[in-house]
N, C-alpha and C positions, 0 to 999 in steps of 0.2 A: 297719606303719603309717608313713606318711611323716614324715620329720623335722619339716618346717614345722608339719604338723598337730600332732603330739606337742608341738611346742614352744609352739603356741598354746594346747593345753588347759591345760598346764602354767602358762603366764602367767596365763591366766584363772582358774585355780584360787588362784593366789598373789594375785591381786589382789581375790578375793572376801572379803567381810566375813563371817566365821563368827558364828552367834549364841552370844553367851556367850563370845567369845574372849578368852582372857587377854592382858594386855598384854605384849609381848615384853621380854626383859631389856634394861635400857640398860647402856651401858659403865661407867656410874659405880657401879652397884648389883652388889654382891656375888652371883656367880652360884653356883647349887648345883651339886653333882656332875652330877645328871641334865641340867641345862642345859648345862653344858659338853660333855656327850656328844654332843650335836646341834649344837654351834656350831662355826664353822669360822674364827673370828677369834680373833686373840692368838698369840702365840709358843709358849704353853703347850700348846694344843690341836695346833699343828703337831708340837711335839716328841713329845707322847704319841701322834700317830698314826703317827710315823716308828717309834717303840718297838714299837707294835702290829705295823706291818708287817714289822719285823725279826723280831719273835718269830714271826710267821706264817709267814715264809719260812725260818726256822731249823729249824721241826719237819719232819720227812720223813713222819710219818703224823699224821692228825687223829683226834680221838675222834668216834665215831658220834653222840654227843649235844652236839658242839661247836656254839656260838652261831654263826649265819650272819653272816658279815661284810657286812653290808648296804652299809657306807660304800664298799666296793670297787665295787659296783653303782652306787651314786649318784653316785660321782666319774667312772665312764665315761660314764653317762648325761648328767650335766651338762656334762660336757666335750663330748660331742656335740651337746647342744642350746646350747651356748655360754651357760650362765646360770651364776651365782655361787651358793654354797650359803649357805643362812641357815635359820633356824628356819621361815619360812613356805614356802620352797622345799620343805624335808622334809616338811612338811605336806602340801603338793601332792602330792609323790610318793607319799606313803601313800593319799591320796585317790584318785589316779589308779590305782594297783595294786589296791585294792579295787573300783573300778569297772570295770577290764579283767578282772579274774578274775570278776566277775559276768557279764561279756558271754561270757566263754569258757565258764563253767557253762552258760549259757543255749544256746549253740551244740551243746555236747554233747548236751543233750536234744533240741534241734531237729533235729539230724543224725540220730538215733536215729529220729524220728518220720518224717522222710521217707523214711528207709530201710524202715520197719515197715509202714506203710500199703499201698504199692504191692504189697508182698509177701503182706499178708493180703488184699487184693482179688483177687489173681490167682488164688488157691485157693478163694475163697469161694463155696460151692455147687456146686463141680464135681464131677461123677460121670463116669466113663467108661463110656458106654452100651454099648459093644461087650464090655465084660467082665463087668458087674454086672447089666444089664437087657437085655430083648429087648422089641420091639414086638409086641403081640398085637392083630391086625386084627380080629377079632371084637368085642373090647371097645373097640377104638380108643384104646388107650393102652398106655404101657410097664408090664412088669411083671418082677418079680424072677427072675433067673436061680437054678438050683439053687446053694445056699450064697451067692447073691449079697448078700442082705441081711447074713449073717454077715460077709462079707469087707468090705463096706462099713462095717460097724460096726468092725471091727478097723483099718481103715485111718484112718478118722475120729478113733478114739481115739488111734491113734499120732501123728496131726497134731496134735490138740490138745495132747497131752501135750509134743510137740515145741515148739510155740508157747508153752506156758506155760514151759517151759524157757528159752527164749530170752528171754521177758518178765522172768522171775526174774534172769537174769544181766544183762540190760540194766538192770533197776533197782537191781540192786547195783552195777553201774559208775557209773550216774549217781549214786547215793547218795553213794558214796565221793568223786566228784569234786565234788559240791555242797557237802560237809563239808570239803573242802581249804581251803588258804589258798594267797597267792600264792607262799609259800616252801616249803610242806610239805604232803605228804598225811597230814593228820592221823588219817584212818580207813583208810589203806592204798589200794591202787588195785585195778582189774580191767581186763582188756584191753578197749578199745573195738572188739569184734569186728566190728560193722558197718562200720568204716572200713577194713578190711583187704580184699585182692583177694577176689572172690566165691568162687574155688575154695579159698581157706584160712580163710573165716569160720568155718567149723564146726569146724576142727581147732584153731584159736586160742582158740574159746569153750569147748570141751570138754577141751582139752589135748591134748599130743602124747604118746603111748603111750611108755612106756620101751622101749629096744631090748634085751630079754632075749636071751642066746644060751645060757643054760643053766637049770638048775631055780631057780626062785624061791626064795630062802632064808627061812627062818622061824627067826630067831634069838630065844631066849628068856633071853639073859644079861643081867641087869640093869644098869643104868648104877652105876658106881662112884661113891661119895660124894667130894665134893671137901672135903679137910680145911682148906684156908684158907677161912676166914669172909668175907674181903674179896672172894675170887675166887668163892666160891660165890653170893655176893649180886649179883655182876656177872653171872655165868652165868644166874641165874634171870631178870634184866632182861632179858637177850638172848632168853630164850623167852617170858617175859610180853608183850614188845611185839607179836611176831607173832600171838599168842594172842588179844590185844585188838583187834587190827585185823582180825581175821577170816581170817587166812592159813591157819590152822589150825582143823581142827573135831574135834568129838568123834566117835569111831566105833570100829569093831571094829579091833584091832591084831594082825597076824599076825607081825610081824617088829620086832625093836628096833634101831635104831642108837645105838651110843655116840658120845659126843663129849666134848671137852675144850677147854681155853681156852689160848690162848699170849698173851703180853704185845703190845698195841700202843700204842706209845708209852709215855707214863709214868702214865697215868691210865685206859686202857682196856684192853678184851680183844678178841681175835678168836676166834669160835666156830669150832671144826673138827670137823666130823662124819665121824667114822671109818667108812667103807663097807667097810673090809677085814675088821674082826674079825667082822661080821655075814654075810659073804660075797656082799654086794651087789656090789662091784666086781668080783668074778670072774664072775659072772652077767649083767654087762651088757656090751654093745657100746660101746666108746669109740673114736671116730675118731681116727687118729693125724695130728699136725700138727708141723712143725718150729718151734721157737723160735729166733730169731737170737741169736747169741753177742755178747759185747761187742766184741771185735774186728770182726765184721761190721758191727755199728752204727756204729762209729767211721768206717766208710768212707764213710758218707753224712751225717755231721753234721761241722760245723766250730764255730768260735767265733761265727759269727753265726746258727746254728740255734736254733730255739725247739722246744721238746718240751712237750707237754701231756698231762695224765692226767685224763680225763673219768669220775668216779665217780659213776654214778646211782644215788641211794639206792633200796634195796629192789626194784632191777629183777628180781633172781632170784624174789623172792616174787611180782611182779606176774603172772607165767605161771603157769598151771594145769597140774596134772598129772593126766593122765586117769586116771578111775577105772574099774577092770575088775573082773570078778568074782573073779579069782584074783590079784590084784595090787595 
């Protein structure tokens, strides 16, 4: 969206008189803690913001449940728009985020419909006459070849099942996107497979099969109980989240994978799934690739270099693992 258009929208929302709008706090009146949280006037707020930024930059790792630092996004956006922050501007940004999120959700649905309708019409009522039917000149119409009707029903049912599977996966992806917010996938995500290249749409929808190079392991060793109650509760939370978001489903279990926790910062843990104990790592092909050392990295950076770390939440869980009969 062009900057001028976004600036005009933001200014229009700021100038709009909302029904039942509360009077903004005046400088003479004592402000509550919640009001101070969104106000940008006064040296106290500036000092608190500086402490927040110093605390944020001092931490090498962030908790998975850490609050989103919305002020970073607001500062960057308002600096681009050339606007000063106040309560009305923050309210306008919230309204715009909701409106743009709704527009994006609508685009997700319409993009699938535009992809789906031509696809359905292409195969609607199509029968390959040279394989299944033959023309009967005496009766003046087509008749089934030997086993032609049976073969037609098999292909028809297979096509219907495939279309039903596509519709269910698309509905799952649209449902998850519709229930998301501007900041978070509250119910998880599923790949928008119809937006991928044609040759890879089926693979991204059904999942990429694991590359096994040996016998598929069947490990029945139970998980060892965690003795620390605090760590045990944190591990439970890490497992309950993916289950509630539908990333994990109930089903037949042929092999178990053990897991354990390592500290992540001061208040969080990182789950480690051990594929060595169950024999999974030995049975899978893993491509080899080199990692640069610190000495190699120093060659290409200096005091003016910027380095970034893009951590996309739940990206690993977004992609599907292909289900097969024996794996």
